[in-house]
N, CA and C of each residue as an Amber inpcrd file, in Angstrom:
protein
   444
   1.0110000  -0.9980000   0.0370000   0.1580000   0.0250000   0.2980000
   1.1980000   1.1380000  -0.2440000   0.7290000   2.0190000  -0.8620000
   1.4600000   3.0450000  -0.9960000   0.2440000   4.6470000  -0.9980000
   0.7200000   5.0900000   0.9460000   0.1700000   5.9880000   1.1450000
   0.8890000   7.5480000   0.8590000   0.1050000   8.7150000   0.5810000
   0.9610000  10.2510000   0.8200000   0.0750000  11.2530000   1.5410000
   1.0030000  12.3730000   1.7150000   0.0760000  13.3820000   1.8160000
   1.5640000  14.6320000   1.7790000   0.6290000  15.5450000   1.7080000
   0.8240000  16.9940000   0.9890000   1.5900000  17.3730000   2.4520000
   3.0460000  17.8080000   2.3880000   4.1320000  18.0220000   3.4190000
   4.1750000  19.7620000   3.3570000   4.4180000  20.2630000   4.5840000
   4.6830000  21.1700000   5.1420000   5.8360000  22.0530000   5.8520000
   7.2990000  21.7150000   6.0480000   8.3250000  21.7360000   6.9440000
   7.9250000  20.3640000   7.2790000   7.3670000  19.9820000   8.5190000
   7.3750000  18.3810000   8.9820000   5.7370000  18.4650000   9.2960000
   4.5550000  18.8060000   8.5720000   3.3660000  18.7720000   9.0900000
   2.7920000  18.6710000   8.2860000   1.3690000  18.3890000   8.2360000
   0.8070000  17.9330000   7.0600000   0.4900000  19.2310000   6.3370000
   0.5990000  19.2740000   4.9880000   0.2080000  20.9620000   4.4860000
  -1.2300000  21.5910000   4.8150000  -1.4810000  22.2640000   5.0890000
  -3.2810000  23.0680000   5.3110000  -3.6530000  22.8620000   3.9540000
  -3.5750000  23.1810000   3.0230000  -4.4960000  22.7910000   1.9180000
  -3.8980000  21.9860000   0.9830000  -4.7710000  20.7150000   0.1730000
  -3.7840000  19.7010000  -0.4960000  -3.8350000  20.2620000  -2.1220000
  -4.6000000  21.2760000  -2.5310000  -5.0190000  22.0960000  -3.3690000
  -3.5240000  22.7590000  -3.7030000  -3.2250000  23.3230000  -2.9060000
  -2.2460000  24.9670000  -3.2230000  -1.1020000  23.5180000  -2.7430000
  -0.3880000  22.5160000  -2.1360000   0.9030000  22.2380000  -1.9790000
   1.6280000  21.7720000  -3.2570000   2.9080000  21.9370000  -2.9560000
   4.1350000  21.3250000  -4.2470000   4.4940000  20.3440000  -3.3970000
   4.8820000  19.7910000  -2.4810000   5.3380000  18.8850000  -1.9580000
   4.7080000  17.3410000  -1.3470000   4.9930000  16.4670000  -2.1770000
   4.2300000  15.1100000  -1.4040000   5.2320000  14.4060000  -0.5800000
   4.7740000  12.9810000   0.4360000   5.3810000  12.9340000   1.2180000
   4.4660000  10.7500000   0.9310000   5.7970000  10.4950000   0.1830000
   5.0390000   9.0480000  -0.4600000   6.0250000   7.9170000   0.4770000
   4.6300000   7.1360000   1.7990000   5.3890000   6.2940000   2.5880000
   4.2960000   4.5280000   1.6260000   5.3340000   3.7950000   1.3490000
   5.4780000   2.8340000   1.2420000   4.8860000   1.5270000   2.3060000
   4.2760000   0.8090000   2.4820000   4.0510000  -0.2100000   3.2320000
   3.9360000  -1.3280000   3.4390000   4.4020000  -2.0680000   3.6860000
   4.1440000  -4.0920000   3.5280000   3.2910000  -4.5120000   4.5360000
   2.0900000  -4.8390000   4.7940000   1.9350000  -4.8340000   5.8690000
   1.4920000  -3.5270000   6.5830000   2.2440000  -3.9980000   8.1160000
   1.8050000  -3.1380000   8.8570000   3.3970000  -2.5460000   9.5940000
   4.2770000  -2.2650000   8.2910000   5.3780000  -1.8290000   8.5160000
   5.3720000  -1.1890000   7.1330000   6.4130000   0.3760000   7.7830000
   7.0860000   0.6850000   6.4730000   7.8470000   0.1030000   6.1390000
   7.6620000   0.4260000   4.7140000   9.3700000  -0.3290000   3.6050000
   9.8120000   0.9500000   3.4810000   9.2250000   2.0910000   2.8170000
  10.2570000   3.5110000   2.3910000   9.4990000   4.7890000   2.4190000
   9.9920000   5.7450000   2.4650000   9.6050000   7.2480000   2.2560000
  10.2250000   7.8080000   1.7050000   9.9550000   8.6520000   0.7440000
  10.6960000   9.8960000   0.3090000   9.7100000  10.8750000  -0.2480000
  10.3420000  12.0090000  -0.4030000   9.0180000  13.6630000  -0.9810000
   9.4240000  13.3570000  -1.7480000   8.2710000  13.8840000  -3.1130000
   8.2360000  14.0300000  -4.4240000   7.2300000  15.3150000  -4.6340000
   7.7350000  16.2830000  -5.2280000   7.2080000  17.9290000  -5.6200000
   6.5930000  17.0180000  -6.8920000   5.2240000  17.7390000  -6.9880000
   4.7150000  17.9730000  -8.1360000   4.7480000  18.6180000  -8.6890000
   4.9490000  18.4590000  -9.8370000   5.2220000  19.1470000 -11.2910000
   4.5140000  20.2250000 -12.0960000   3.0300000  19.9450000 -11.8540000
   2.1770000  20.7040000 -12.0920000   1.1360000  21.5260000 -10.9600000
   0.8230000  22.4410000 -10.7060000  -0.5280000  22.8370000 -10.2840000
  -1.8540000  22.8400000  -9.6240000  -2.1330000  22.1500000 -11.7340000
  -3.5680000  21.9250000 -11.6830000  -4.5590000  21.0280000 -11.8960000
  -5.5030000  20.7290000 -10.7960000  -5.7470000  19.8690000  -9.8910000
  -6.0160000  18.6310000 -10.8610000  -6.3610000  18.6970000 -12.6590000
  -6.5570000  17.2210000 -13.1740000  -5.7350000  16.9610000 -13.1360000
  -3.8560000  17.9400000 -13.3160000  -3.2330000  16.8150000 -13.2460000
  -2.2660000  16.0580000 -12.3460000  -2.7330000  16.5480000 -10.8130000
  -2.0530000  16.6650000  -9.7830000  -2.7380000  15.4880000  -8.9700000
  -4.2620000  14.2190000  -9.3790000  -5.0720000  13.9020000  -9.4590000
  -4.4650000  12.2170000 -10.4950000  -4.3670000  12.8870000 -11.6410000
  -3.5690000  12.0090000 -12.3530000  -1.5220000  11.6250000 -11.7680000
  -1.2060000  12.8230000 -11.5570000  -0.3420000  12.3740000 -10.9170000
  -0.3190000  11.1220000  -9.6350000  -0.6490000  11.3750000  -8.8250000
  -1.5640000  10.9170000  -7.4950000  -1.4260000   8.9390000  -7.9150000
  -1.8910000   8.9520000  -9.3900000  -2.5940000   7.8220000  -9.9920000
  -1.3680000   7.1010000 -10.5880000  -0.9810000   8.1500000 -11.3250000
   0.6280000   7.6700000 -11.8640000   1.7430000   7.2300000 -10.6430000
   1.8790000   7.9460000  -9.0170000   2.5280000   7.3020000  -8.3020000
   2.3170000   6.2280000  -7.4340000   1.1000000   5.6560000  -8.1940000
   0.3720000   4.4420000  -7.5310000   0.2950000   4.4470000  -6.1340000
  -0.2770000   5.9960000  -5.4750000  -1.0560000   6.2050000  -4.6450000
  -1.7160000   5.4220000  -3.8610000  -2.5380000   5.2280000  -2.7200000
  -4.0160000   4.1590000  -2.6850000  -4.5070000   5.4170000  -1.8670000
  -3.9130000   6.2570000  -0.6270000  -4.4190000   6.9030000   0.1140000
  -3.7010000   8.1460000  -0.1380000  -4.3950000   8.8030000   0.5460000
  -4.3420000  10.5180000   0.3870000  -4.9760000  11.0560000   2.0790000
  -3.6140000  11.6680000   2.7880000  -4.5280000  11.8300000   3.6710000
  -3.8970000  13.3700000   3.6140000  -4.6950000  14.0400000   4.0750000
  -5.0100000  15.5450000   4.0420000  -5.5760000  16.5980000   4.5990000
  -5.2310000  17.1250000   5.4530000  -5.9960000  19.2270000   6.0410000
  -7.5740000  18.8180000   5.3680000  -7.0060000  19.6480000   4.0990000
  -8.2240000  20.0120000   3.6790000  -8.4870000  20.0810000   1.8100000
  -8.9720000  19.8960000   1.2680000  -9.3000000  19.4830000  -0.4330000
 -10.4450000  19.8340000  -0.9600000 -10.1930000  20.8700000  -1.5400000
 -11.6370000  21.0090000  -2.3860000 -12.3460000  19.9060000  -2.9740000
 -13.8660000  20.2980000  -2.8120000 -14.5640000  19.1300000  -3.6630000
 -14.0170000  18.5540000  -4.7950000 -13.8720000  19.3510000  -5.5980000
 -13.6510000  18.9140000  -7.1150000 -12.3240000  18.5780000  -7.5450000
 -11.4520000  18.6140000  -6.4660000 -10.3230000  17.8230000  -6.8060000
  -9.7550000  16.6180000  -6.0490000 -11.1090000  16.8270000  -4.9430000
 -11.0800000  15.0300000  -3.8700000 -12.3150000  14.1950000  -4.8830000
 -12.8890000  14.8460000  -5.5050000 -13.7560000  13.9330000  -7.0330000
 -13.0490000  13.5610000  -7.6580000 -12.1600000  14.1560000  -8.4130000
 -10.7500000  13.6940000  -9.3240000  -9.9710000  12.9190000  -8.8730000
  -9.9110000  13.0070000  -7.4650000  -8.6740000  12.2200000  -6.7130000
  -9.8040000  10.8540000  -6.5520000 -10.6770000  10.2680000  -5.6940000
 -11.5810000   9.4500000  -6.0520000 -11.8560000   9.3570000  -7.0890000
 -12.4040000   9.2750000  -8.1360000 -13.0060000   8.7160000  -9.0780000
 -11.3030000   8.4530000 -10.1460000  -9.8840000   8.5890000  -9.3480000
  -9.0480000   7.5900000  -9.9590000  -8.4110000   6.7510000  -8.9170000
  -9.4340000   5.7840000  -7.8740000  -9.3210000   4.9300000  -7.3050000
  -8.2280000   5.4340000  -5.2710000  -8.5420000   7.2830000  -5.8030000
  -7.5560000   7.1870000  -4.2190000  -8.3180000   7.2770000  -3.3130000
  -7.8850000   6.7520000  -1.8950000  -9.0500000   7.0000000  -0.6860000
  -8.0970000   8.0280000  -0.5660000  -9.1120000   9.1810000   0.4020000
  -8.8360000  10.1690000   1.1460000  -9.4320000  10.4010000   1.7480000
  -8.4960000  10.7870000   3.6780000  -9.1290000  10.6170000   4.5150000
  -8.6800000  12.6040000   4.5410000  -9.5700000  13.5430000   5.1690000
  -9.4900000  14.9900000   5.3990000  -9.4960000  15.3340000   6.5270000
  -9.8850000  16.2120000   6.6770000  -9.8890000  17.4990000   7.9870000
  -8.7040000  16.5960000   9.2730000  -7.3240000  16.0800000   8.5300000
  -6.3870000  15.6540000   9.4360000  -5.2680000  17.0480000   9.2900000
  -4.6700000  16.9580000  10.6480000  -3.6090000  17.7220000  10.7230000
  -2.6470000  17.5380000  11.6790000  -1.3480000  17.9850000  11.2940000
   0.0290000  17.5000000  12.3330000   0.8090000  17.2030000  12.1620000
   2.0050000  16.6170000  12.7140000   3.0050000  16.6800000  12.1380000
   3.0040000  14.4670000  12.0030000   3.9910000  15.1090000  10.6690000
   3.5510000  13.9530000   9.6040000   4.0720000  12.8290000   9.9990000
   5.1310000  12.5550000  10.8230000   5.4020000  11.3850000  11.2230000
   4.7030000  10.7040000  12.5270000   3.7210000  11.1750000  13.3810000
   2.6750000  11.1200000  14.3950000   1.6800000  10.5900000  13.2500000
   1.2560000  11.1550000  12.4330000  -0.1630000  11.1610000  11.5550000
   0.1580000   9.7800000  11.1410000   1.5020000   9.6420000  10.5370000
   1.4510000   8.1270000   9.5650000   1.8350000   6.9680000  10.6730000
   2.1710000   7.0780000  11.5890000   2.3960000   5.4860000  12.9900000
   1.2880000   5.3480000  13.1660000   0.3040000   6.4190000  13.5430000
  -0.9280000   6.2790000  13.7630000  -1.9260000   5.6370000  12.9210000
  -1.9960000   6.0590000  11.8200000  -2.4520000   5.4140000  10.7380000
  -1.7950000   4.0940000  10.4080000  -1.0170000   3.6440000  10.6390000
  -0.2720000   2.2660000  10.2490000  -0.7320000   1.5520000  11.3710000
  -0.7590000   1.8830000  12.8480000  -1.1250000   1.0050000  13.4840000
  -2.8400000   0.8880000  13.9220000  -3.6730000   1.4280000  12.9010000
  -4.9130000   0.9020000  12.9970000  -6.2110000   2.5150000  13.9510000
  -5.0750000   3.5380000  14.8410000  -5.4600000   4.4340000  15.5000000
  -6.3110000   5.5070000  14.7160000  -7.4620000   5.5210000  14.7220000
  -8.3950000   6.5720000  14.5600000  -7.9120000   8.2980000  14.0050000
  -6.9110000   7.9790000  12.8690000  -6.0680000   9.3780000  12.9920000
  -7.6380000  10.7860000  13.0630000  -8.4310000  10.3070000  12.5830000
  -9.6150000  11.5760000  11.8440000  -9.6130000  12.1530000  13.3880000
 -10.1090000  11.3560000  14.6880000 -10.1700000  11.6340000  16.0460000
  -8.8070000  12.4710000  16.8830000  -7.9030000  11.6920000  16.3440000
  -6.3160000  12.2670000  17.4220000  -5.9240000  13.0150000  16.2890000
  -5.9860000  13.4230000  15.3260000  -5.4060000  14.8510000  14.7670000
  -6.6890000  15.6000000  13.5070000  -7.5920000  15.8900000  14.4130000
  -8.9820000  16.5030000  13.5860000  -8.0000000  17.8630000  13.2490000
  -8.9160000  18.4810000  12.1650000  -8.1710000  19.9250000  11.8340000
  -9.2640000  20.5240000  12.5650000  -9.1310000  22.0880000  13.0920000
 -10.0890000  23.0750000  13.9270000 -10.8830000  23.0850000  13.1540000
 -11.9310000  22.6500000  14.2750000 -13.0910000  23.1930000  13.4220000
 -13.3900000  22.0870000  12.7270000 -13.0220000  20.9620000  13.1460000
 -13.6760000  19.9990000  12.3440000 -14.2660000  18.3150000  13.9690000
 -15.3920000  17.8020000  14.0320000 -14.8260000  16.9410000  14.7050000
 -15.0700000  15.1320000  13.7030000 -14.4090000  14.1170000  14.4120000
 -14.5880000  13.3300000  13.4720000 -14.6650000  13.1730000  12.5260000
 -13.0530000  14.0920000  11.9680000 -13.1150000  13.9250000   9.8900000
 -13.9640000  15.0690000   9.0380000 -15.3210000  15.4720000  10.0690000
 -16.3490000  16.1740000   9.3670000 -16.2950000  17.4840000   9.4640000
 -16.0780000  18.6940000   8.6530000 -16.6730000  19.6250000   9.4390000
 -17.6120000  19.5600000  10.3330000 -17.6660000  21.0060000  11.5180000
 -18.3010000  20.3560000  12.4690000 -19.7040000  21.7840000  11.9030000
 -20.7270000  22.3610000  12.5760000 -21.3890000  23.0780000  12.5980000
 -21.3920000  23.0880000  14.3230000 -21.0020000  22.8050000  14.8570000
 -21.5780000  22.5260000  15.7360000 -20.3940000  24.0150000  16.6410000
 -20.6910000  24.9880000  17.4570000 -19.8930000  25.9060000  17.4750000
 -18.6200000  25.6230000  18.7380000 -17.8480000  26.0290000  19.3020000
 -16.3710000  25.0750000  19.1860000 -16.8720000  24.8210000  21.1320000
 -17.6810000  25.7670000  21.5800000 -17.8340000  25.3910000  23.1700000
 -18.2330000  24.1890000  23.3100000 -19.0480000  23.5720000  21.9930000
 -19.6400000  22.4140000  21.7710000 -18.7950000  21.0500000  21.8540000
 -17.5070000  21.3360000  21.7800000 -16.8390000  20.6640000  20.9140000
 -16.2120000  19.6440000  21.8430000 -15.9780000  20.0160000  23.7190000
 -15.6170000  19.2470000  24.6390000 -16.3180000  18.8160000  24.9660000
 -18.0350000  18.7850000  25.1420000 -19.0050000  17.9170000  25.5690000
 -18.6840000  16.4120000  24.3630000 -18.7600000  16.8440000  23.3840000
 -18.3150000  15.6690000  22.2260000 -17.5330000  15.3340000  22.1080000
 -16.9550000  14.8960000  22.6340000 -15.2640000  14.2910000  22.3970000
 -14.1510000  14.8810000  21.5540000 -14.1120000  16.5060000  21.7150000
 -13.3190000  16.7910000  20.4280000 -12.0750000  16.6950000  21.2800000
 -11.3520000  18.6260000  20.7140000 -10.0590000  18.0800000  21.3930000
 -10.2350000  17.9570000  22.5350000 -10.9330000  18.1550000  23.1080000
 -10.2460000  18.4130000  24.9110000 -10.5200000  17.8410000  25.8250000
 -11.0320000  16.5450000  24.5820000 -11.6930000  15.6450000  25.8520000
 -12.0160000  14.4950000  25.4890000 -12.5080000  13.1680000  26.1890000
 -13.7490000  11.8100000  25.3450000 -12.1400000  11.3360000  24.7200000
 -11.8480000  10.9440000  22.9140000 -12.1640000   9.7690000  22.4820000
 -10.6710000  10.5230000  22.1200000 -10.1350000  11.1940000  21.9820000
  -8.6040000  12.3890000  21.7510000  -7.7280000  11.5630000  22.7660000
  -8.2430000  12.1150000  24.1790000  -7.2000000  11.7580000  25.0360000
  -6.3960000  10.1200000  25.0860000  -8.0060000   9.2420000  24.7650000
  -8.1390000   7.8110000  24.3760000  -6.8490000   7.5090000  23.5800000
  -7.0890000   7.4930000  22.8290000  -6.0690000   7.2390000  21.3280000
  -5.0360000   7.8560000  21.2300000  -4.5250000   9.2900000  22.1570000
  -2.7230000   9.7310000  22.0090000  -2.4490000   8.8320000  23.1920000
  -3.2060000   8.2190000  24.4440000  -2.2180000   7.2030000  25.7820000
  -2.0300000   6.6710000  24.4500000  -3.0240000   5.5540000  23.8430000
  -2.6840000   4.8780000  23.3220000  -1.3110000   4.7080000  22.3600000
  -1.1360000   5.6070000  22.0380000  -0.1540000   6.0170000  20.5290000
   0.9700000   6.2540000  21.6570000   1.0880000   6.8450000  22.5980000
   2.3210000   7.0150000  23.6770000   3.0240000   5.6830000  24.2280000
   1.6930000   4.6980000  24.6220000   1.9630000   3.0480000  24.8840000
   3.0280000   2.5850000  24.1400000   1.8600000   2.9020000  23.1310000
   3.0550000   1.7650000  21.9660000   4.5310000   2.4590000  21.4930000
   4.3680000   3.8910000  21.6080000   5.8150000   4.0140000  21.3290000
   7.0110000   3.5920000  21.5880000   6.5080000   3.7330000  23.6610000
   7.2990000   3.1560000  24.5610000   8.0040000   1.6690000  25.1340000
   6.9620000   0.9290000  24.0210000   7.4850000  -0.6280000  23.9190000
   8.6400000  -0.4190000  22.7760000   8.2120000   0.2250000  21.6930000
   9.0400000  -0.1260000  19.9540000  10.3840000   0.2570000  20.9570000
């Protein structure tokens, strides 16, 4: 399986549509076998979707993506996981371990990988960034890293 995410410094890039660099991660089972960065050749949406296919990408993890580009990418057979933000290494480790990254690394203003229409003050009572599932998954990730 090949995973990719747009990167800016060591974090997931804010908007895939504007990204210029991708991190490609190859997995063999539940083990990372290789990692490399690739520059996107063309900023046009159609060409970005084609380039993901040319690179053999199975999963795109990103923070934000336009609906039109998401449709192009998914039509090419790439699974899109959006509304994810955070350090690339942590996000990828959690994804490989099967932890729900949409709850562990949610983009601000989202809940469970989807844009939230609730006011920010209600997120904490519903398991947003300040409580609930976020802390459970963070603790699981920290415990598994200690045993590696």
